[in-house]
C-alpha positions in Angstrom: 12.3 -6.7 22.2 12.1 -3.8 19.8 15.4 -2.0 20.4 15.8 1.1 22.6 14.6 3.5 19.9 11.7 1.5 18.5 8.0 1.3 19.6 5.8 -1.8 19.0 3.1 -1.6 16.4 -0.4 -0.6 17.7 -2.9 -3.4 17.3 -5.1 -1.3 15.0 -2.1 -0.8 12.6 -1.5 -4.6 12.6 -5.1 -5.3 11.5 -5.1 -2.5 8.9 -1.7 -3.8 7.6 -3.2 -7.3 7.2 -6.2 -6.0 5.3 -4.1 -3.8 3.1 -1.7 -6.6 2.4 -4.5 -8.9 1.3 -6.5 -6.2 -0.6 -3.6 -4.6 -2.4 -2.2 -8.0 -3.4 -5.6 -9.0 -4.8 -5.8 -5.7 -6.7 -2.4 -6.1 -8.2 -3.0 -9.7 -9.2 -6.5 -9.2 -10.6 -5.4 -6.3 -12.8 -3.1 -8.7 -14.7 -6.0 -10.5 -16.4 -9.1 -8.4 -16.1 -11.0 -6.7 -18.9 -13.4 -3.8 -18.6 -17.1 -4.8 -18.5 -17.8 -2.8 -21.7 -15.3 -4.9 -23.7 -17.4 -7.8 -25.0 -15.9 -9.4 -28.1 -13.8 -12.5 -27.3 -13.6 -11.7 -23.6 -14.4 -14.5 -21.0 -16.9 -13.9 -18.3 -14.2 -14.5 -15.7 -12.1 -11.6 -17.0 -15.2 -9.4 -16.5 -15.7 -10.8 -13.1 -12.1 -9.9 -12.2 -12.9 -6.3 -13.3 -16.0 -6.0 -11.2 -14.2 -7.7 -8.3 -11.3 -5.3 -8.7 -13.7 -2.3 -8.5 -15.4 -3.5 -5.3 -12.2 -4.6 -3.6 -10.8 -1.3 -4.6 -13.6 0.5 -2.7 -12.9 -1.8 0.3 -9.2 -1.0 0.0 -10.0 2.7 0.0 -12.0 2.4 3.1 -9.1 0.6 4.9 -6.7 3.4 3.6 -9.0 6.0 5.1 -9.1 4.2 8.4 -5.3 3.9 8.3 -5.1 7.7 7.8 -7.4 8.2 10.8 -5.1 6.1 12.9 -2.1 8.1 11.6 -3.9 11.3 12.5 -4.5 10.2 16.1 -1.0 8.7 16.7 1.9 11.0 16.8 4.5 8.2 17.0 3.0 6.6 13.9 3.1 9.9 12.1 6.7 10.4 13.0 7.5 6.8 11.8 5.8 7.2 8.5 7.0 10.8 7.8 10.5 11.0 9.4 11.4 14.3 7.9 12.9 16.0 11.0 15.4 15.6 13.8 16.7 12.3 15.0 14.2 10.4 12.7 15.6 12.0 9.6 19.2 11.3 10.8 18.2 7.6 11.2 17.6 7.4 7.4 21.3 8.0 6.7 22.3 5.6 9.5 19.9 2.9 8.2 21.2 3.2 4.7 24.8 2.9 6.0 23.8 -0.1 8.1 22.0 -1.8 5.1 25.1 -1.5 3.0 26.8 -3.6 5.7 23.9 -6.1 6.1 22.6 -4.6 9.3 18.8 -4.1 9.4 17.1 -1.6 11.7 15.0 -3.0 14.5 11.3 -3.9 14.0 8.6 -1.5 15.1 7.9 2.2 14.8 11.1 4.3 14.9 11.2 6.4 11.7 14.3 6.1 9.7 14.4 4.3 6.3 11.7 1.7 7.0 9.3 4.5 8.1 10.1 6.6 5.1 9.4 3.6 2.8 6.2 2.8 4.7 5.1 6.4 4.4 5.8 6.5 0.6 3.9 3.3 0.2 0.9 4.7 2.1 0.9 7.8 -0.1 1.1 5.7 -3.3 -1.8 3.4 -2.4 -3.8 6.4 -1.3 -3.3 8.1 -4.7 -4.1 4.8 -6.4 -7.3 4.4 -4.3 -8.4 8.0 -4.9 -8.0 7.7 -8.7 -9.7 4.3 -8.5 -12.7 5.8 -6.7 -13.0 8.5 -9.4 -13.0 5.8 -12.1 -15.5 3.7 -10.1 -17.9 6.7 -9.9 -17.5 7.5 -13.6 -18.1 3.9 -14.6 -21.3 3.6 -12.6 -22.5 7.1 -13.6 -22.1 5.9 -17.2 -24.3 2.9 -16.4 -21.5 0.3 -16.7 -20.6 1.3 -20.3 -17.3 3.0 -21.2 -17.3 6.5 -19.6 -16.6 9.6 -21.7 -13.2 10.9 -22.7 -12.5 12.4 -19.2 -12.2 8.8 -17.9 -8.7 8.7 -19.6 -7.3 11.1 -17.0 -7.9 9.1 -13.8 -7.2 5.9 -15.7 -3.8 7.2 -16.8 -3.0 8.3 -13.2 -4.2 5.0 -11.8 -2.1 3.0 -14.2 1.0 5.1 -13.6 0.7 4.7 -9.8 -0.1 1.0 -10.2 3.4 0.6 -11.6 4.9 2.3 -8.6 2.8 0.2 -6.3 4.0 -3.0 -8.1 7.6 -1.9 -7.5 6.8 -1.1 -3.9 5.0 -4.4 -3.4 7.9 -6.5 -4.7 10.5 -4.4 -2.8 8.5 -4.5 0.5 8.1 -8.2 0.4 11.7 -8.8 -0.6 13.0 -6.6 2.3 10.6 -8.1 4.8 11.7 -11.6 3.9 15.4 -10.7 4.1 14.7 -9.0 7.4 12.7 -12.0 8.6 15.6 -14.4 7.8 17.7 -12.5 10.3 15.1 -11.3 12.7 11.9 -13.4 12.6 10.1 -11.1 15.0 9.6 -8.6 12.2 6.7 -10.8 11.1 4.8 -9.9 14.3 3.1 -7.1 12.3 0.8 -10.0 11.1 -0.1 -11.0 14.6 -2.7 -8.7 16.0 
């Protein structure tokens, strides 16, 4: 049961969510210990492997993000959930915040409101991180695997800044999902395609 104002997640969204959860988690964890392939002195081969893996899983993540955007483009309810900026969906944000202060969580599924707003912001953040990562990937391979020119600093700075936002989102998303799951275990159905 999803509540009278909530729709179940489409199967395609469940699969894409699973892939994003795995890929983005790998990306965040791998960046903790990787070193660029052009840094050689005193760097273990494993740290270089993490860097190369991070680049290729980043490309896979970007493909999944693009597929997610295609699903969003074709599904009006999903668009309304992720970007609840009008009407009753916008009003739900205030109601959801009031409910959260009293320990009441919104129902699972697509309904807009605060969860939708947060999901939409997360999708925008990982999209920006993916786009900047693809630019870095292209620059690295265009340079033949050595350190790219000075222009590389721009997408790298953007990527690093957004990565901090994605870290905060990742921790917050997991914490809220676990709190919600303690009260309503059916919220974890997003992982059951």
